[in-house]
N, C-alpha and C positions, 0 to 999 in steps of 0.2 A: 334542551335535552343534552345530557352529557354522553360521552362515548359509552360509558358503562350502561346507561339507560337504553342506549341504542342497541347494544349487544343483547340485553335482556329482551327487548322488543323483537329483534330478529330471531332469537332463540324461540320465543313464544310463537311467532307467526310461522316459522319454518318447522316447528315441532322438533327441534334439535337441542342438544345440550348448549349451555352457555359457553363452554370451552370451544366447541365447534363453531358457534356463532362468532365468538371473539376472533378465532383464526380467519373466518370468512371476512369479517369487517376489516381486520388488519390487512388482509390480502388485497381487498378492494382499495383501501387507502394507499397501500404501497404501490399498486398498479397505477393509480392516478398520479402519484408523486413521480414515479419513474417515467411515465409518458410525458409529463410536463418538463422534467429535467432534460429529456431528449429534444424538447421543443415541439413535440407532437400535440395535436388537438384531440381531445377525448370527447366523443359525442355519445350521450345516453338518450336515445329517442324517448320523447315524452317527459324527460326529466330536465335535461339541459346539456350544456357543453362547457368544458374546461379548456382554457387556452393560456398561452403565455404572451404577454404584451411587453414591448420595450418602452421605457420612459426615458426621454431625453434628459441630458444634464441641464440644470437650470440654476438660476440664482434666486435664493430665498432671503429671508430676513430673520435674524435672531429676534424673537419677540421681546426678550428682556432688554436688549441694548439697541435694537434697530439696525445693527451692523449687517451688511450684506454677507451672506455665506454661500459657498458653492455646494450644490446638491448634485452628487454624481449620478450618471445614468445607471439604470438598473432594470432588471426584468421583474415583472410582477405576474402573479397568477390571476386570471380572470374567470368568472363564472357567469354564464348567461342562461337564465331559466328558459326551459322549453315552453311551448304553448300549453301543453296539458298541465304542467306544474303551475303556470301562471293562472290558468282558469280555475284550478282546484283550490287555490288559496283566496279567491275573491269572494 
């Protein structure tokens, strides 16, 4: 599903215009991004939780040459599905 398809689905379900649904979807995505940038955890009961995890620096290998390369530490976004979501897709 693309973002455009999601906006259309939200508009249909909520019985609002696509423009209003687009603003709502963009607002929700912006809120998630801002929370993760601050390092907060976002919990949506029944759906799941978003959090930020830190990956340590490590040594990897260039697959073409086999030479070792240094991979720097970084932060990554994580999502863990909630129980209700997990149940609904089985």
